[in-house]
N, C-alpha and C positions, 0 to 999 in steps of 0.2 A: 351451424352458423358460422357468419367470416362476418367474421369487423375491422374498421382501418382507420383509423384517432393516423391522425395529425394539421401542425401549427403548418397555417394555409403560408400566412404573413399576408394580413389582407390579398388574399389574389395573385400576387407577387413576386414571378418569377427571378430568378437568375436576370437572366437579361432584361429587365428592368417593367415587364409588362403589367398591367394587368388584368388579368382572362379567367373570369369563375368557369369560363367554360372547359378549357384547356387542367384545369384541376379535375373537375369532372372528369372528362377524360382519362384520367392519369387511373384516378380511383378506380375506374374501371377495367380498364388495362391494369390490372393486376389481380382481378379477384370477379364473379358475380356476392358483390359484395350485402349482407343484408342489413348491415349497421355502418355511421360511415360520422363518425366523431372528430369537427374540427372545430380546432379554434384559430382565434384572428380574424373572424368576423368581421368587419365593416359596414353600417351605413349614413351615408353621407358625413361625410373622412376627406375631401378630396384636399385636407392640408398633406392625406396619404401618397409618398413616392408612388408618382403615379398611375394612381390613381382617378377618376375624377365623380366619385361622394353617389359611387352606383352603389343602391340597395342591396350587396348579396348577400343577406341574406331567400330576398327578393327569390333575385339571380339562379344562387342553388340548390333552389325549394323547386322550383315551375325545372331544370331539367335533373329533373328524377321523379314523371309522372310516377307515383303511389308507393311514396315512401311521406308516413307520415312527421312533417319538425316540428321540434321540438327546441327551440330556441331560445339561448338565454346570457342575455343582457347582463351584460358589469357595466358599464359604461354609460347615462342615459342623460345624456345635459339636454344644453339648449346653444343651435352657433345663431352668430350675429346677428343672423335673419330670424330671426323665433323660429327654425324650422329642425325637429330631433335628429343630436344623433347618437350615434349604434351604436357600445365598438365590444365581441363575448362568443359566444363561443354557440356550438349550432352543428345538433345528434340531429340526423338522418334516423328513421325503421321506415322499409317495407312488416318486420312486425311488424304484433300488433303492440299499439303502446293502450297499455293498462291503466299510467299513472303515468303524470313530468310531476318534477319537483323542480323548486327551482332555491337554490342557495349561495346568499352572501355569500363571503370567504369574511374572517379579521383581517380589517385596513388597520394593523397600531402606528398613531406617528410613527414616526419615522427623518426626521427633517435633513438627517443627513441626508438621503438620500430622493431618485424619484421611488414614484409607485405611480399607480394606480388597483380599482378597485377592483375583484376578480368573484369570478362564480360558480359554482359547482352542477352541471345541471346532469340531473339524474332522471330516467323512466328509467318503469319497469317494464319491459317485455312481455310479449305472449308468444314462446315457445314449446314447441314436438317436447322442451324434457319435466316440461314447465314455467310456473313467472321470473325473469331472472333481472337481478335489478343491475342498467351499469349509468356507469354518471364517468362526466370529460371533463375537466377542469382546466387550467392552467395560471401557473401559481408564480408567484412574483418574483421577480431577472433581480434589479437590484434589492432589495436589502434582506439578506436573510431573518433579520425579529419579524421582519414582514411573514414569509415563507413556510420559518416554525411555526404559526403561529397556527400557518391553512395545510398546512402537516395538518395537530394534535386537530383544528374543526374536524378534518373529513375522516377524522379517525374517531371522534363523536359523532358525528353521522352515519358511519358504518354500526358503532352499538347501535346507535336511537334505531335507526331500521329496523337491526334486528329485534333489536326489543317490539317497537310494533307491528313487526310482522306475528310476534305468537297473541296479536286482538282477532277475539275471536268476536263473527256475527252476533249477537243478537238482533232478537225481531224490532227496536222499535228508533235501531240506527241503520236500520235500512230501506233505497230507496232517499236519503235523505244526506246532507254532504258527511255526520256525523259512520257516517258512514263507512268499514276503514277498505280498507282501499289493501292486495297483494303487499305485499311489502320486504320481498325475503330474502336467509341472510347468503344467501349465490348469491352472487354480486361480480361487475368486471371496473375496476377503477381504474382511465387514462386518462397521457393529457403530456400533453409539452410543461415539466418537472421543473423547469429548471434548478434539476439540481443532478449530478450528477450518480455515479451508480458504488465509490468513494463518499459520498455524502457521510453523516452521522444519521439527513429526514430522509434518505434510501432507508436506510436501517428502521427508519422508527414506520415512515408505512404500515411493515410487514412487524411491529410488534405487536405479541400477543395483545388480545385488548379484553376479554374475557371471557369463559369457560362453555358460552355460549355462547360464542361469538364469535366464526372465521376467523384467523387471521385472513391476511392480503399476502399471495405468494408471486412477486416478476416472473412473468411466464417465459419470456425468454429462459433462465436461466431454470427453470422450467423445462424444453423444449433444447436450450442446446446446453445441459450439463459438462459444467467445467472450462463454456464457449465464451472470449469475450465476444462484449455485448455488440454486436455493427454500432457505428459510429451515426446518430439522424443529425448529424446538426454541422456546418461544417464544411461540408466533402466540396461541396462550388460559388459556394462564397467563403471568402475567402479572404473578403471585404470585414468584411463587420464580425464574423471568427476566422480569426488566425489560424486555432488550431479544432481540428475536425476531434467529437466526441460524442455519446449519448448519453441523454437533456427523458428525451419519449419515450414512455414506458409501459407499460399492460397489465396493472395488477392481479391475480386471477384468487377467491376465496380461494382456503385450503384445498374444498369440496368440488371444486371445479379443477381441480390440478390432472386429472384422469385423463378430464378428457379434450385440457390441450391436445391437439393434433400439431400445425405448428403454430410458427412466428417467425416473421424475414418481414425484414425492412425492406425496402427498396430504393438500390443505392441508384435508379440510372437512371431517377426525375432529378431535374430545375425547375420544375415549375412553379419552387419556393427555400428558403433557406436554410427549408426544416426535409428530412429523409419520412412521404407518409411509412405507416405499419402495422402489416397485415398479422391480424391473430384466426388464426381456423376452430375452431372450436366443434368436438365430435356430439 
């Protein structure tokens, strides 16, 4: 299974051009991916640099026939003309999507900083090895307080899913909305986390939760033990990011660690201010 995660900066490249087709083209050039996790997807935000207000959720989904699109809207408001504006994440899978969840993450008031609502998109995918949970999100950049609260919520959601994964089908639940859906402990968590691997949040996301909840591990350190993370931001856009560093990670649960075959950062593209990251699982 091949998964690509990428903060696409509303499809805006370092040349200032907004181009959803380029985003899909670059992703396809990396490999025959099964799952594509995108952050910073916009709809009706013409105020964003280079954008005409195009519906990027629809545009990108239309470029990937055969994929199921699971949008996760974090910012949902109306403009001055009464039209909806949406901003968030988009998960696309050509594997069967057995269930989908959208989790609004905590956004505690922090008057000293800018901030916005964040969302985690979770999909349970049917794979040859059984169901697998994939969650993609985008944590707060400006407020450390909000980002720390969001990390805690991601840990809670993982523990919650593992608990639900132990639900047993009973006859009276079958066929109705109370019917349990697969929510296995095996999981992938990926995002623009807006923290570095030296930050306390990086360690916290991987800290043990409970005996029956497999901890997350950084797939990069599994695939490249002892090697520093390739930078995922600031390689080309030095105006916004004068110093390149890594903040886009893929975490896998401990049981998946032996199946991590490759983790690779595409260092060649400047189709966004971030670099896409690809995970290959056996």
